[in-house]
N, C-alpha and C positions, 0 to 999 in steps of 0.2 A: 476467449478463446475463437477461432476464425475459422472453423469446420464449415464447409456450405455444400452437403450433398444436397445431389439433383431430385433423387425422389428416396421414398421410405421402402426400407428395406429391413428383413430380418435379420438377425445376428450371426447366423449362421450360413447365409444364402451368399456365399464369398463367389461362389461360382456363376452367379448372376449377375457379378459386378462388371459392367462395361467401362466403367471409368474409374475402376478402384485400385490400379496398378499404382503401388506405391512408389513406383520410381519416375511419376509424372511431376508436373511442375508444382511447387509446393514443397518438396520433399527435402528435410533439413539435418541438421547433423543430429540435432534431437529427436525429431522424428526416428532414425535409424538406432540410434542410440537405445531410445525405449523399447526398440522391437526386440535388444537382448534380453530383457527381461521373460518372453516368454520361455525361453529355455532354462529359465531359473527362479519358474514360479515355488520353488519349493524351497526356496533360500530361505534360510534362516533369518536374513537381515530384514527380506520382507515381513516377515511375521513379527520381529520384534520391533520395527516401525513402519508401517507401511506408509505411512502419510508423506513420507520424505524418502521413499523408495525409489519411485519414479523420478523423482527430481536429481535423486545423485547420480544416477544412470544416465540420465540425461547430461551430465556435465562430460561426458566422456565422448571421445572422437573415434566413432566402431565404423569407419569406413567400409571396412572388409566384410562386414556381416550383412548376408544377405536378407533384406525384407521377406523375400518369398519364405524363409524358415520360419518367418514369423507367423506367415499365413497356413503353413503347414501346423505349426504347433496347433493353431485353434481348429484347423480342422479333425486334427487327432483328440483334443480337449474341448470339444464346445460348451463343455459344463463346467469349466474351471475359470472360478472367479478371476483369478490373477489374469487369464489370457483375456477374459472380456472388459476387464478393467481397462488394461493397459492397450487393448485394440481402439476403446475410447478415446482414450489417450492420443495414439498415434492420429486417428480423425480428427480431434481437435485441433491439431496442430498443424495440420494438412490445409492448404487454401484451396478449395474448391467452389467454383464461381456457381452464385446463386441468378436464376434471372428475377425474381418477385422475394419481397421477406415473406410470404405468406408460406413458400416452401420450408423456411425453419421451424415453423408448429406443427410438427407432426412427431407424434409418440415415440414412432419405429424410425425415425430419422437416425442417420448417423450423426454423432456419435452416442445419439440418445440411446440408440437401441442395446448396444453395448453396455452403457454404465447400466443401464435399467434392468438387464437380464442379470450381469455380476451383482447386484442386490438384490435381487431374487434367489441368487446361487448361494448366498453366504447367512447363515445365522449370526454372523459375529456384528454384533452393534457399530465397532468400531468400522468394521470393511464397509458396512451399510452406510455410513455417516460419509466415509468417503466418495464413494459412488452420488449418493444425494446431492452430496456438495458442488460435484462437479458438472451435475445436470442444472442444478441453481444459477452458476457460474455460467452454463452455456448460454440459458434462455436471458439472464440478466444481462448477456454482452449483444445477444440476439443478432449475432452475428456483423454486429457494424452497423445495423438498419436502429433508427429510433425506436424506444421499446412502445409495444403496443399494450392494450389492456390483458390480451391472451398473454403475452410473455410476461406480463409482471404478475398474472396470477399463477403462471406454471413456475416463476421464479418462485416465490413464494409458498408453493405448495412443497417444492422439493427442499426448500428451507425448514420447513414443518415437519416434514421426513425426518431429515435430517437430526434436528432437535429432538424429537422422540426417543430418536436413537441414542443419541450423544447422553440422555438423560439414564437412559438403561445400562449405559456401559459404567456409569457412575467413575468416568474419567474426565477428571478436571483438567486436563489439557486439549482432550476434546473437545468438552464445553466449553471451552474459551476459543480454541479455533472456529466452533458452530456460530458462536454467539459475535465474535467478529465478522462473520459472514454475515451474519442477522442484519448488524450494524452496516454493513457495505450495502448489501442488495437487498434488504427487507424492506417491507412496508412502512416508509417515513412517520408514519401515524400511530407504529407501536414500538417507536424508539424508546419511549418511557419505559417499557416493559423490558426493554435488553439492558437499558440502562441499569434498572433494577436487578435484574438476573445478574449484570456484571460485578455488580456488587457483593455477590456470593462468590463468585468464582477469580475474580482479578483482585487479590488480597495482598500479595508482594507489593512493592514500592515498583518494581521491574515489569509486573505485570500490568499495573494501573498505568503504568505509561504507556503502554503500548494501547490499552483500550482507551485514554486519554486524546493519542494520536487518530485512532480511528472514529472517533467520534465527532473530534475536528473537522476531519476531512468528509465525512460524512453529512455535516450540517452545513460546509463549505458547499458541498455538491445539490443542496437543497436550497441555498443561498437563506440559511438561519445564522447570520454572520454574526448575531449577539453570542450565539450560543456556543458557535465555532470558536471566538476571540475566549469566550469563558474556560472551553477546555484547552484552547491553546496555553491561557495564562496556568492553569491547573497542571499541564506539562511541564512547562519552564518553570515552576517551583519545586517539581519532582527530579528536573535535571539538574538543577542547583544541589538540592538535598542529595543529589547520588554522585555529585560532582562530577557530570558528564558535561561535556562542549557540545556549543551548539552549532551545526554546519550553516551555510548561507541557506538552505531550504529551511530551518526552521527559524530564522530571523524575517526570510521574503515572507512565510505564511503568515507569521505574527503580522506585519506591517499591511499586508492586506487586509488581514480581517480587523485592524483597528480602523481603519481609513473606511471600510463597507459596513462595521458596524457602528460608526459613528456614535458609540456611547462614550459618555466623559468619563463614569466610573469604573469602567472596566479599562478604558485606554491608560488612566491615572495607577490601577492597579497593574498594569502590565510595565508600565513605566516604572514605577516603584521597584518593580519585583529586579528589572535590567539594572538599575542604579544599585539594588543590593548584591547583583551578582558581580558588578562592574567593579564595586568597592571591595567587595574581598578578593577579587583577582590584583587588584593593583596594589592591596596592601600586604600582597605575596608577590612582588611583581617581579622578582629576579628568579623565581621558581621555572624551572624550564618543561614544557610537554613538546611532544611530538605531534604534529598535523600534516596529514598526509607524508609521514615519513620525515618530514623537516623539525630539526627542532625550534620552538618559538618560547621566548618568557611568557609569564602571564602577563606583563606590560603590555606587551602586543596584542595577546587577547582582550586584555581590559581597554586598551586605544581603537578597537573593532567593536567592541558594545558602547562605547562613548559615541563613537563615528555612528552607529545606528541609532541611537537616540537623539543625537543631532538632526540625521535625517528625517525622523517620524518628527519630533517637533517642529523642522522645519516646513515639513509639508502641513502641519495643521497651523502653519502662520503663528506661531511662539517662538517668535525669532531672538528674543533675546536669552531663552532658556536654551534654544540651539545653539547659539553661539558659544553660550558657557562649556557645552558638551563638547562641540569641534574644538575648543580651546585644551580641553583635558586630553582628547584624543592625540592632538599634536603633541603636547609636551610627552605624551606614554609613548608615542613613535620614535620620539627623540631620544627617550630612555634606551628604547628596545633596539636602537640602532638601525632603525628602517628608515632612511633619508626619503625614499619615494613615494612612502604613504605619507609621510610629513609634509613633504610637497604637495601633495592632493589636499591635505586638511589644510593646507593655508590657505588653498585656493577656495575652499568651502567658507572658510573663514572670511576671507574677503567679498564674497558673493553673500553672506548672510549679513555683515555688516553694513552692504548697500542697499538692501530689502530694510534694514531699520532704520535708516536714511531715508527711504524713500517712502516708509510709513509713518514717519514723523514731518514730513511735509505738509504745510496746512494748505489748503487747496484756494486758489483766489477766490 
């Protein structure tokens, strides 16, 4: 979130707000859309699914709705959870310049004041979790500034409060969401605890996939590339089990972790799983699936994975193996009637053959 308040203020002192005109710079469609929530605080949609209510409204373009009406609603309902929570959302999405990073670390700063008051106004653990997670997110990002010891401590403080209330709620989905935030933003020294807890709440293959992806990204962020690669491979295995296809990001992340981890065994495991997937696709080569709305045969998908394998092995200087995969990819692109991709593969084959010849030359 990018809110950058100038001074700490109470959550109801809007009349004193000299720089809080929401029609100022930084106001966007999402901000305007969120303001409509105030007129609908009793909405059953919010009560049934509060965690997605704000985002759903944010998708609407409500140019005609006056943000002043949102202010009026808060004046009239200063002790309303929805009003305070959503005013926090508005401030979170507004860009308000800071002079120093220290201005962020204040308990009553916008939007923290609104979120904090919202958390105190409700006895519903799920609603408290919403507010505490937003506060944790706010401090985790530290408004674009490098994290400080204080911002990290505040992040962990609100994550812990969210976790306490999520446990009280006895709601599996709420626990999952809280654990994901702990993985993303929590103390990396406690990540083993989060993994252990995740085993209790991420039980289906679909849930595990989300958790593995989150863990891989977190380990990447703390530069523990071996663990990141381990969870990329686990996610890869689950995607194959669920017959899900991989996008460019999946393969790109996998390749980056292979090279950064520099772990032979994990690399071999990743390559073996990719080969298994490619062989399955090749065996069902004439089957058609849509990708971004366009139909492609499994031969095409298999060709892409063999090409990726060639790229990985080539960068690892395992040219003989890379060449074999490029040749299979070329044949599959021909079968799939993808002449442009086949031409590209021929260039890679020629380049790899040249690399093999160069490596075989005996220096004088």
